[in-house]
C-alpha positions in Angstrom: 0.0 0.0 0.0 1.3 3.4 -1.0 -0.3 6.4 0.7 0.6 10.0 -0.4 1.0 13.4 1.1 0.0 16.1 -1.3 1.2 19.8 -1.2 -0.6 21.9 -3.8 0.0 25.5 -4.9 3.1 26.1 -2.8 4.3 29.5 -3.5 8.1 29.8 -4.4 10.3 32.8 -5.0 13.5 32.4 -7.0 15.8 33.8 -9.6 15.3 31.7 -12.6 15.5 32.2 -16.5 17.8 31.7 -19.4 18.4 35.4 -20.1 20.3 37.3 -17.3 17.7 40.0 -17.5 14.9 37.4 -16.6 17.1 36.3 -13.6 17.7 40.0 -12.4 14.4 40.0 -10.3 12.7 37.2 -8.2 9.9 35.4 -9.9 7.0 33.5 -8.3 6.5 30.0 -9.2 3.8 27.5 -7.9 4.8 23.9 -7.0 2.7 20.9 -6.5 4.4 18.0 -4.7 3.1 14.4 -4.3 5.1 12.4 -1.7 4.5 8.6 -1.8 5.2 7.3 1.6 4.0 3.7 1.9 1.3 3.1 4.5 0.4 5.8 6.9 1.2 5.1 10.6 -1.8 4.1 12.7 -0.3 6.3 15.6 -1.5 9.8 15.7 2.0 11.3 16.0 3.9 13.6 13.6 7.1 11.4 14.1 5.1 8.4 12.2 4.7 10.6 9.0 6.4 13.3 6.9 5.9 16.8 8.2 4.5 18.5 5.3 5.2 21.9 6.7 9.0 21.0 7.2 8.9 19.8 3.6 7.2 23.1 2.5 9.6 25.3 4.3 12.8 23.4 3.0 11.5 23.6 -0.6 11.0 27.3 -0.3 14.5 27.8 1.1 16.0 25.7 -1.6 14.2 27.5 -4.4 15.3 30.9 -2.9 19.0 29.9 -2.7 21.1 30.8 -5.8 19.9 31.1 -9.3 19.1 28.7 -12.1 18.5 29.0 -15.9 16.0 26.2 -16.1 12.9 25.2 -14.4 13.7 21.6 -15.2 16.9 22.0 -13.0 14.9 23.3 -10.0 12.3 20.6 -10.3 15.1 17.9 -10.2 16.9 19.6 -7.3 13.7 19.7 -5.4 13.0 16.0 -6.0 16.5 14.9 -5.0 16.3 17.1 -1.8 13.0 15.5 -0.8 14.2 11.9 -1.4 17.5 12.5 0.4 16.0 14.2 3.5 12.7 12.5 4.0 11.4 8.9 4.2 9.6 9.1 0.8 9.4 6.2 -1.6 8.7 8.4 -4.7 8.2 12.1 -5.3 6.4 13.9 -8.0 7.3 17.5 -8.5 5.2 20.0 -10.8 6.4 23.5 -11.2 4.5 26.3 -12.9 6.1 29.5 -14.1 4.1 32.6 -15.1 6.3 34.0 -17.9 4.8 33.7 -21.3 2.2 36.3 -22.5 -1.3 34.9 -23.4 -0.7 31.7 -21.4 -1.8 30.8 -17.8 1.5 29.2 -17.1 4.3 26.9 -18.4 5.6 24.0 -16.4 7.4 20.9 -15.9 6.9 17.5 -14.1 9.5 15.2 -12.6 8.8 11.8 -11.0 11.7 10.3 -9.1 11.7 7.0 -7.2 13.8 6.6 -3.9 16.8 4.4 -4.5 16.4 3.2 -0.8 13.0 1.6 -1.0 12.0 -0.6 1.9 
């Protein structure tokens, strides 16, 4: 059984874009995260699950650090970070960027399995 923790519409602020002019000012992105965690614990305790506030805060800090050219790079960094720091079997990272005129958003999706599955 694989239960999931969903984080939808997480607001990120980062320096991102191919041209330097685009990276000159912070942009707001939106992230949707799906964390596959196996079966949820039957205990009603935070140490029996993944703390979604901690994940959200960590992802915001990661996105805010440094600058990147590609949305794809940030999505892969977020997935790798989550898999390294939390007991997650698989992660799906969806990022939305609001940059093109006459579009709602452009985005990327990455799915990554943990290499340390139980």
